[in-house]
C-alpha positions in Angstrom: -21.1 1.5 28.7 -21.4 -2.4 28.8 -18.7 -4.4 26.9 -21.5 -6.0 24.8 -22.8 -2.7 23.6 -19.3 -1.5 22.6 -19.0 -3.6 19.6 -22.2 -2.0 18.1 -20.4 1.6 17.9 -19.3 2.7 14.6 -15.8 3.9 14.3 -16.8 7.7 14.4 -18.9 6.9 17.6 -16.2 4.9 19.3 -13.5 7.5 18.5 -15.7 10.3 20.0 -16.4 8.3 23.1 -12.7 7.5 23.6 -11.8 11.3 23.0 -14.0 12.5 25.6 -13.0 9.7 28.1 -16.3 8.0 28.3 -14.5 4.7 27.3 -11.0 3.6 27.1 -9.2 2.4 24.0 -8.5 -0.7 26.1 -12.1 -1.5 27.1 -13.1 -0.9 23.3 -10.3 -3.2 21.9 -11.1 -5.8 24.5 -14.7 -5.9 23.6 -13.8 -6.4 19.9 -11.4 -9.1 20.9 -13.9 -10.9 22.8 -16.4 -10.7 19.9 -13.6 -12.2 17.6 -13.0 -15.1 20.2 -16.7 -15.9 20.3 -17.4 -15.9 16.5 -14.2 -16.4 14.6 -13.9 -20.0 15.2 -16.8 -20.5 12.8 -16.5 -17.3 10.5 -12.6 -17.5 10.0 -12.1 -13.7 9.3 -8.6 -13.6 10.7 -5.5 -15.2 9.7 -3.0 -13.5 12.1 -4.2 -12.3 15.4 -2.5 -11.3 18.8 -4.5 -10.5 21.6 -1.8 -9.4 23.9 -0.3 -7.2 21.2 -3.5 -5.5 20.4 -4.1 -4.7 24.1 -0.8 -3.4 24.4 -1.4 -0.9 21.6 -4.6 0.2 23.1 -3.0 0.6 26.6 -0.2 2.8 25.1 -2.8 4.9 23.5 -4.8 5.4 26.7 -1.6 6.3 28.4 -0.8 8.8 25.6 -4.3 10.4 26.2 -3.8 10.4 30.0 -0.6 12.4 29.6 -2.4 15.0 27.6 -0.6 14.3 24.3 -2.4 15.0 21.3 -4.7 12.2 19.9 -5.6 11.3 16.4 -9.1 10.9 14.6 -9.0 7.1 14.9 -7.6 7.1 18.6 -8.2 3.5 20.0 -10.2 2.2 17.1 -9.4 -1.3 16.0 -8.8 -2.0 12.3 -8.3 -5.1 10.6 -5.7 -5.2 7.6 -6.2 -7.5 4.5 -3.4 -10.1 4.3 -1.7 -8.5 1.4 -1.0 -5.3 2.9 2.2 -5.1 4.9 2.5 -4.9 8.6 5.6 -4.6 10.5 4.2 -6.4 13.6 2.3 -9.2 11.9 3.2 -11.5 9.2 1.8 -10.8 5.6 1.5 -14.0 3.7 -0.6 -13.1 0.9 -3.3 -15.8 1.1 -0.8 -18.4 -0.1 1.5 -21.1 1.2 3.9 -20.0 -1.3 4.5 -16.9 0.9 4.3 -18.6 4.2 6.6 -17.1 6.8 6.8 -13.8 4.9 7.5 -10.9 7.6 7.6 -7.4 6.2 10.1 -5.0 7.9 7.9 -1.9 7.6 4.2 -1.0 7.5 2.4 -0.3 4.1 2.0 3.5 3.8 -1.8 3.2 4.6 -1.0 1.3 7.8 1.4 3.7 8.8 -1.2 6.4 8.4 -3.7 4.5 10.5 -1.1 4.1 13.4 -0.3 7.7 13.3 -4.0 8.5 13.5 -4.3 6.3 16.7 -5.8 3.1 15.2 -5.3 -0.3 17.0 -3.9 -2.7 14.4 -5.9 -5.6 15.7 -4.8 -8.4 13.1 -4.8 -9.5 9.5 -7.8 -10.4 7.8 -8.2 -13.5 5.4 -7.5 -12.9 1.7 -7.9 -15.2 -1.3 -4.8 -16.7 -2.9 -2.7 -13.7 -3.9 -6.0 -11.7 -3.9 -7.5 -13.7 -6.8 -10.3 -16.0 -7.0 -9.2 -19.2 -5.1 -11.2 -18.9 -1.8 -10.0 -18.7 1.8 -11.7 -20.2 4.7 -13.9 -17.2 5.5 -17.6 -17.8 5.7 -20.4 -15.1 5.4 -21.7 -14.0 8.9 -25.2 -14.0 7.6 -25.1 -17.6 6.5 -22.2 -19.8 7.1 -22.9 -21.9 4.3 -22.4 -18.9 1.8 -19.2 -17.0 0.4 -18.4 -13.7 2.0 -17.1 -12.8 -1.5 -13.4 -12.1 -2.3 -10.8 -11.1 -2.2 -11.1 -9.2 0.8 -13.3 -11.9 2.4 -11.9 -11.6 5.9 -12.1 -7.8 6.0 -15.8 -7.6 4.9 -16.8 -10.5 7.3 -15.1 -9.1 10.3 -16.8 -5.6 9.9 -20.1 -7.4 9.2 -19.8 -9.4 12.4 -19.1 -6.5 14.4 -15.6 -7.8 15.2 -14.0 -4.5 14.3 -15.6 -1.2 13.0 -13.2 -0.8 10.1 -11.0 -2.9 7.8 -8.9 -2.2 4.8 -9.2 -4.2 1.7 -8.0 -4.0 -2.0 -9.6 -4.2 -5.5 -8.3 -5.1 -8.8 -11.7 -6.3 -10.2 -14.4 -6.4 -7.6 -12.7 -7.3 -4.4 -14.1 -4.5 -2.1 -17.4 -3.8 -3.6 -18.5 -7.5 -3.9 -17.7 -8.8 -0.4 -19.2 -5.6 1.0 -22.4 -6.3 -1.0 -22.4 -10.0 0.1 -21.8 -9.2 3.9 -24.2 -6.2 4.1 -21.6 -3.4 4.9 -20.6 -0.1 3.4 -17.5 0.0 1.6 -15.4 2.5 -0.7 -13.2 1.7 -3.8 -11.6 5.3 -4.0 -10.6 7.1 -7.2 -7.5 5.5 -8.6 -4.5 7.0 -7.1 -6.2 8.6 -4.1 -4.9 6.1 -1.7 -1.3 4.9 -1.8 -0.6 1.2 -2.6 3.0 1.4 -1.2 3.7 -1.7 0.8 0.8 -3.6 -0.8 1.1 -6.8 -2.9 1.3 -5.4 -6.6 -1.1 -7.3 -9.0 -1.8 -4.7 -11.5 -0.5 -1.3 -11.6 -3.2 0.1 -13.8 -6.2 -1.6 -11.9 -4.9 -2.1 -8.0 -6.9 0.3 -5.7 -6.9 0.2 -1.8 -10.2 0.5 -0.1 -12.0 0.3 3.2 -15.2 -1.3 4.9 -17.3 0.2 7.5 -20.8 0.1 9.0 -21.6 3.8 8.0 -20.9 6.3 5.5 -19.3 8.8 8.1 -16.8 6.0 9.0 -15.9 5.6 5.3 -15.4 9.4 5.3 -13.3 9.2 8.4 -11.1 6.5 7.2 -10.6 8.3 3.8 -9.5 11.5 5.7 -6.6 9.3 7.4 -5.4 7.2 4.4 -5.9 9.5 1.4 -2.9 11.3 -0.1 0.4 11.6 -1.9 3.1 8.9 -1.3 6.5 8.8 -3.2 6.4 5.0 -3.0 3.2 5.1 -5.3 3.9 6.7 -8.5 0.2 6.9 -9.4 -0.5 9.2 -6.4 -0.2 12.8 -6.9 0.4 15.7 -4.6 -3.0 17.6 -3.7 -4.6 19.5 -1.0 -6.8 16.7 0.5 -10.4 17.7 1.1 -12.0 17.3 4.5 -14.1 14.1 3.5 -16.1 14.2 6.8 -17.1 17.7 6.2 -18.1 16.9 2.7 -20.1 13.7 3.7 -22.0 15.8 6.1 -22.8 18.7 3.6 -26.3 19.0 2.0 -26.0 19.1 -1.8 -26.8 22.5 -3.3 -29.5 20.8 -5.2 -31.2 17.4 -5.0 -28.9 14.8 -6.6 -29.9 13.1 -9.9 -28.9 9.5 -10.8 -28.1 7.7 -13.8 -29.2 4.2 -13.7 -26.7 2.3 -15.9 -27.4 -1.2 -16.4 -24.2 -1.9 -18.4 -23.9 -4.5 -21.1 -23.8 -7.3 -18.3 -27.3 -6.6 -17.0 -28.6 -10.1 -18.0 -26.4 -11.4 -15.3 -28.3 -9.7 -12.7 -30.7 -12.3 -10.9 -34.3 -11.8 -10.3 -34.1 -10.3 -6.8 -31.6 -7.7 -8.0 -33.8 -6.7 -10.9 -36.7 -6.4 -8.9 -35.2 -4.4 -6.2 -33.9 -2.0 -8.7 -37.3 -1.7 -10.2 -38.6 -0.8 -6.8 -35.8 1.6 -6.1 -36.5 3.4 -9.4 -40.1 3.7 -8.5 -39.3 5.1 -5.1 -37.0 7.9 -6.2 -39.0 8.8 -9.2 -37.8 11.6 -11.4 -34.3 11.6 -9.6 -33.4 8.8 -11.5 -33.2 8.0 -15.3 -32.0 5.0 -17.2 -28.7 5.7 -19.3 -27.7 2.9 -21.6 -24.1 2.3 -22.6 -23.4 1.0 -26.2 -23.3 -2.7 -26.6 -19.8 -2.2 -28.1 -18.7 -1.4 -24.5 -19.2 -5.2 -23.8 -15.4 -5.6 -24.9 -14.4 -3.5 -21.8 -14.5 -6.6 -19.6 -12.0 -8.4 -21.9 -9.8 -5.4 -22.0 -9.8 -5.4 -18.1 -8.9 -9.1 -18.3 -6.0 -8.6 -20.7 -4.4 -5.9 -18.4 -5.1 -7.8 -15.2 -3.6 -11.1 -16.5 -0.7 -9.6 -18.2 0.3 -7.4 -15.2 -0.2 -10.3 -12.7 1.7 -12.8 -14.7 4.6 -10.2 -14.5 4.2 -9.2 -10.7 3.6 -12.7 -9.2 6.3 -14.6 -11.2 8.8 -14.6 -8.2 6.2 -16.4 -6.0 4.9 -18.9 -8.5 8.5 -19.7 -9.2 8.6 -21.3 -5.8 5.7 -23.8 -6.3 2.2 -24.4 -7.9 -0.7 -21.9 -7.4 -4.1 -22.9 -7.8 -5.6 -24.1 -11.0 -7.6 -20.9 -11.4 -4.5 -18.6 -10.8 -2.3 -21.0 -13.0 -4.8 -20.5 -15.9 -4.9 -16.7 -15.6 -1.1 -16.3 -15.4 -0.6 -18.6 -18.4 -3.1 -16.6 -20.4 -1.1 -13.3 -19.2 2.1 -14.7 -20.5 0.5 -15.5 -23.7 -0.7 -11.9 -24.3 1.2 -10.1 -27.1 2.8 -6.7 -26.2 0.7 -5.0 -29.1 -2.4 -6.5 -27.5 -1.6 -5.3 -24.1 -0.8 -1.9 -25.2 -3.8 -1.7 -27.4 -5.9 -2.6 -24.3 -4.4 0.2 -22.3 -4.8 2.7 -24.9 -8.7 2.0 -25.0 -9.2 2.7 -21.3 -9.0 6.6 -21.4 -11.8 6.6 -24.1 -14.2 4.7 -21.8 -13.3 7.0 -18.7 -13.9 10.0 -21.1 -17.3 8.9 -22.2 -18.5 8.1 -18.6 -17.1 11.5 -17.5 -19.9 12.9 -19.9 -22.5 11.3 -17.7 -21.6 13.5 -14.8 -22.3 16.6 -16.7 -26.0 15.8 -16.1 -26.1 13.4 -13.2 -24.4 13.4 -9.9 -23.8 9.7 -9.6 -24.4 6.4 -11.4 -26.4 3.7 -9.7 -26.0 0.0 -10.7 -25.9 -3.4 -8.8 -22.9 -4.1 -6.7 -23.2 -7.8 -7.4 -25.4 -10.2 -9.5 -27.4 -11.1 -6.6 -26.9 -12.2 -2.8 -24.0 -14.3 -1.7 -24.0 -17.5 -3.5 -24.3 -21.0 -1.6 -21.3 -22.9 -1.1 -17.6 -21.9 -0.3 -15.9 -23.2 -3.5 -15.9 -19.8 -5.2 -16.3 -16.0 -4.2 -19.0 -14.9 -6.5 -18.9 -12.9 -9.9 -17.3 -9.4 -9.9 -19.0 -8.5 -13.4 -20.8 -5.4 -12.1 -17.5 -4.0 -10.6 -15.2 -4.4 -13.7 -16.0 -1.4 -15.7 -15.6 1.3 -12.6 -12.3 -0.5 -11.6 -10.9 -0.3 -15.2 -11.7 3.3 -15.5 -10.7 4.2 -11.9 -13.8 5.8 -10.8 -14.7 6.0 -7.1 -17.5 3.5 -6.1 -19.5 2.8 -3.0 -21.2 -0.4 -2.1 -24.4 0.4 -0.1 -26.6 -2.1 1.6 -30.0 -0.8 0.5 -31.9 -3.9 -0.2 -32.4 -7.4 1.2 -33.1 -10.4 -1.1 -33.5 -14.2 -0.8 -34.1 -15.2 2.9 -33.2 -11.6 4.0 -29.8 -11.7 2.8 -27.9 -8.5 2.0 -28.4 -7.2 -1.6 -26.4 -4.0 -2.4 -26.5 -1.1 -4.8 -23.2 0.5 -6.1 -23.0 4.1 -6.5 -20.2 5.5 -8.9 -19.0 9.2 -9.0 -16.9 11.4 -11.0 -13.1 10.8 -10.9 -11.5 12.4 -8.0 -14.8 13.6 -6.4 -14.9 11.0 -3.6 -16.2 13.4 -1.0 -18.9 14.6 -3.3 -19.7 10.9 -3.8 -20.2 10.4 -0.1 -22.3 13.5 0.1 -24.6 12.1 -2.8 -25.0 8.8 -1.1 -25.9 10.3 2.3 -28.4 12.6 0.6 -29.9 9.5 -1.2 -30.3 7.6 2.0 -31.8 10.6 3.8 -34.3 11.1 0.9 -35.3 7.4 1.0 -36.0 7.7 4.7 -37.6 11.1 4.5 -40.2 10.2 1.8 -40.8 6.8 3.4 -40.8 5.4 -0.1 -37.7 3.1 0.3 -38.4 -0.2 -1.3 -39.9 -2.7 0.8 -36.4 -4.6 0.8 -34.7 -1.4 1.9 -32.1 -1.9 4.8 -30.2 1.3 4.3 -28.2 3.0 7.1 -26.6 6.3 6.9 
């Protein structure tokens, strides 16, 4: 296979080709590195990259296979790691000069699992400052004058630009789903506690999630199979018999899925393209989707999220900001967090289970909730990372969420739907998403803006 064709393989396809000996881990890694060298001067998805080190990992994996040793499900597949996730062989500088020169002594749990599965840790992808709003240098691969989103900006852009087939990111508000939407790739924010945050910069214990970016749903199932599971280093994970996410993603649902179209109290923030795309989507899927409204009183959920996030970030980032001045946006958030009374913080935490319980009732009738992933296409300019408002509620309640590039908006730019599933049913959510894409393709009633890929 020609090297230029290798970069278009999904992770699942590449792993299968490497496992059967059709291509080598070194050739595949080299093709990705050449793509990075060709494009990253403009896109700026990576902050730490070592070509020789990446190729050395790939050669070692090829030697392992040649010796007949067991290989893992990601054998030879390059993965980019967001720069708030610790790596023993690369710096982890948290997107801030206040952490310059920081070198962890061991891998984060998720990175260690990736290595054990045979992945090539190709480099560290750009994050915003301490994974908050202040942008990094990354540009949107579809239009370099637009934001790729944040805070997992480099991870989303690297996958979208075919520099790597997989990347890890994190989400405390909308930092996986939103950049995936802007860059036109698939991404998953798993159920809270499914994936360990051991070795990841803690921002908010009650809100932090580790997620992944890919160019297909099977690839998200593949990476979940590797990184999900209990870890004593993360007290919010629990021992469980991990499901086979790849098998579940491929299963046919016992009955055609039903979807709840939930506008949420922030629907007015959606732009015209987004509203039109969802109108066309609803017309395309017909009786499989029904509108479900949340009480307007739920609008306080966004302020509850901000209270929890600001308070916990003010505590967790204190050692770093003691070294110097962060950006104005982060400084304001941390100042707000320090001003929150303990009774208000505890009151905010106490309300979250009520929202989660009410949302759980929706899944008694519907297989998934569908709603926008972002207010519209990626905004022009690089001075902000866009609005995460359509992600906040699902992060607050810890539900699994997928970003799916189903539509195109202004100028053909990616416009995504967000699919949310029942807590702890991430495999079922992947199955439902696959069925939705297949149903749209089979009926040929996909909206004219459709760009779905299964």
